[in-house]
N, C-alpha and C positions, 0 to 999 in steps of 0.2 A: 365569220362562222354560218351557216347557211342554215336556216330550220325547213322542216319537212314535216308533212301530216300524214302516215301511215294509218289509213283508215281499211281494217282488218290487218295489221301487222303482227296479228299472234297467230295468224293463220300459215299454213302451207309456204307457198310462195312469198305472203306477205315478210313473214318472219325472216325470210334469207334477201329479203331489199333491206331491210331494216338491219340485219348484219353488215350488209355492205356499205350502207350510209354510215356507220358506225365505225367500220375499218377506215372512210374516208376522212374521218375526223366532223363528219354533221352531229347537227341535233337532230332527236328525233323524238316525234311523239305518235306512241301508238291510240289510235280509237278504234277499240272494239269489244263486243258485247260479251266473248267467250261463249259464245253459243257453240261455235264448232272450232274456234281458236285455242288457246293454250299460254295461261300467264307464263308459265315455263318455256315458251317460247321465244318470251323478249326479251331478249340480252340487256344485261347490265349496262347500263348507259343509255336506254331509251325510255322516256316515262310513258305509263299505260295509263290510259283514261280508260276505264271500264264502262261504257254506254253505247245505247245503238240509236243508229240513226232513225228510228221511227222515234227517237224523243230530240223535238227540237230546241228545248231548252238547252239540252247538254252538247248539241251539235254547234250551236252559237256560242256557248261559253267557250267551246274551245278553240272556233274559227277565231273568236275575237282575243285571241294571245298574238295573232299575228304581228308585222308581217311573214308570210310564210315564201318561200321559194316556191315547191310546189305540195300540191293534195294527193296521193295515189289512193288510189279505189281498187280495192280487192276483196271487198265482203258483197259475199253473193250464195242464194243458194245457187248451187253447182253439179248436181247430178242430171246427166242428161234423161237415163231412165226415169227415174222420179217423176221430173218434167213431163213427163209424158204420160204418167199418173196422176198428176194433180196441176194441170198446167196452169190453174188460174192462180194460184200459190206464186206462183214461179213470177207470174208475171206482174202479178200486183206487189210483190216484195221488193223481186230484182227492179223492177221500172220504178216503182214508187220513191222507195229508200233512193234509189241513183239519181233520181230526179230531183229529191229532197237536197240530197249533197250539192249536186251541180247550183242550183238554186242558190243556197248558203254560200257557195263559195263566190258566186255573183257578188251577193250582198255584200261580202266581208273583204271582196277586192283583189282576190284570189289570182293570179293571173296565169298561170301553169296548172293543166290537172293530166295525170296519167289514168290512164282505165286497164283493168285487168279485161281484157277480151276474149275472146275463143275463137277456133276454127270452127268451132259448131257454125256459124254462121254459113259456111258451106253448103250445108248438107251431103248429099252424093254429089261430089263437085266432079266425079269420073275418075280415071285410072294415072291422069299424072301429075306433076306437083303443082299445086295452088298457089297462083300469085293472088298480090292485092287486088289485082284487077279481074278476077275470077268473080260469076255471079256469085248474088248472094242470095241465098237460096235456106233460109234454116231448117233444119229439120227436125226440130224441137222446140218447144215452147222456152228451153234454156239460152237455146242461140237466138231465138226471136228477141229474149229480154234484151240481150248485150246487142243485137241488132239497133236498137229502139234508143239506148244508151247514145251508141254511136250517134246516130243520127240526130241526138239531143243535143248532142258536143258542137257535131256540126254548126248547128244554125247557134247554139251559143258563142261558138268563137266569133260566126259572122257578124252577128248583131251586137255582142257582149265583150268580143275581144278578148275572152279566156282561150287561151292556146289551150290546145289539147294531144294529147297522143293516144291511139287505142292500138293496144298490144294483143293480138292474135295470137294467142298461147297455142300449141299443137299440144304435143301430150308430154304434161312435166313431171320429170322424175328424177330420180335420186335425191341425196340428200349431203348437207354441210361436209365440206371434206373436212373439217376440223371436228366435224363429230358432234359440233354443239347442236345442232337441229335436224330434222328428220319428218316425215311421214307419218302422220296421228291421226286419222278420222275414223269417226265412229258412226256408223260400222265405215270399213273400209271399202272402197271398191276400185279402186285404180289398180293395175293388172300385177306391176311390178311386187308392189309389196305382198298381196296377196299368194303370188307365187313363191316369193321368199318364205312366208309362215308356213304355206303348205307343205316347202321341202324342209321347214326346220319343227316340223309336228307340231305348230300351235295350232292349227286350222285344219277343218277336215279337206278334201282334196279340192283342188282349184275346180271350177266349171270354165271350160272353153265354150264360149257361147257363139256358135256360128262355124259350122267345117265346110261349107257349100257356097262360098263366097266365091266371086271370079277373081281370084289370086290364086300366087303359085301354090303355095301347101291348100287352099281354101278356108284359111283363116283370116280376119280382116287384117289389115297394113297400119299402121300409127308410126308418126314422126316421134319419136322420143327426146326430146331438150332436158339438158340437167338444170335443176331450179337456181343452181347457182349461176348459171350461166342467164338464165330468165332475168336474174337480179342485174346482171350487169348492163342487160338491155334495156332494163328501167331506163339507167342513167344515162346509156347512147343517146336515147331517145327524147331525156329531160334535155340534152345539149341543144337539141334541135329546136325545142321552144326556146329556149334562153335566146335562138337566133332565129325567133321570130316568125319559125316555121311551125304548122301543125304536122302533123306526123302520123299515120296509118303503118304498121308493120305487123308481116305473118313473122312469128317466131320459130323458128325449128331449125333443123338440121340439115334438110333436102335430102336426107334418107328416110327409109322406111321399112321398119321391122313387123314381121307379122308375129300374132301372137304365139305360133309353133317357135317361132326364132326367138322369143323374151326367155319361154321357157325354158329353150337350150341353154341360152346365155345364163340363165339362174343356176341351171343344174351344174355349167362349169364353176362359178364362182363358189356354192356352197358345195359341190364334192359329192351333191348326192342328187335322189331322181325329185321332180316336182308330180308329187300324185296329184292325179286330173281327170276328170270326168269328160265328156262330150256332151253337149248341149243343143237348143235352136238358137237361133240368132234375136237378139233383142231388140225393139223397136226403138228406132231411130237410131241406131248403128251403122253407117256408112261402111261400103268394103274397104274404104282406103282414103286416107287423109295424111298426106304428105305436104310438107312447106316448099314452098320455091321462095326461099331467104335471103334471094340476091339484092331485095330493095334498101333492107336495114344497112348490109352492110358497102352497099354502095354508099349511101346517104352518112354513114356514121364510121366504117371501118368495122365494126360488129363482127366479130364470128364467134361461135360457140368453142369454150376451151376444152369440153368433153367431145368429143369426135364418135368414138365407140359406143356400141349399146353395151359392152363388158366393160370399160370404165364408167358409164352410169349406173349399173348394177352392182359394182363392185362397192359404190358409195352407198346404195339402199340396202345393200346386207350390211355393211360396216354399223350401220344406225341399230339394223333392225336385230342384230344380234346384241348388241350394248344394252336397246333399251326393249327387253322383250315386253314390257307394259307400256310402252310411249313414255309420252313426259310424265307419267306417275312414276317412274324409275327416277326422274332427275330430282 
């Protein structure tokens, strides 16, 4: 049985990776300060160490429990708009704590490291699908912080032999198909849960930020990839590291949906209207972010199980409907 350390494993994507590892019979330790994660999102079978990356003693203590097959790094401040308001906080926290983790992994002999990265690296990348070779031009301090960690890992691999994967998510969405896990942020900023809660009457009308983008219906287009598919992609990338190859992959479906299309999908799933108002664009939001996800498929055979927006929305709705107070209902 291999052992895995999941930093930020009580959060949205991290908890789904933990679920996938447990389903495969692996041993999992979650390292999370619960500042945005939830203890209830750590499934039975995984051990939770409640501690912060800002605590070097706690980090050293857990890494000393090795050997570890891999360390997965999900812990970060992750709101694009918030990073535009407070850039230094994002750069200091995400880069500083990420570098502390990488350094500790080198000191403790960890050989494989998987980074939760982001499509925000590409800024306003144009109107077509974005490949791994597309120009890097972070449109926000959040994206800049992830790019800095990718570069740090490239140098660490070259000099210290720490194999790494950087997985650039497009828009994580949906919930565990078994209903155990879902999306519970405070505040919630992601479009699909906001639209669902507006339809269910649990929040004020949704605001559509920007209706004058150069897209077919004027609203921003994003590539929504199911969170459970992201979990399996992490393990597909890990197999590349096992084979001695670093990996940088974009993770998406290769298809984009506009804000208006998301609203329509939620209305179909919920059987009711999504109340919404129209607002101005948000700083840092590009018109279109859609992945060219061919590279990971060619290298590993990974493809998303959830191919349609309606299928993704259905799992998100099931979670929100069953957990009106999020993990407080668990």
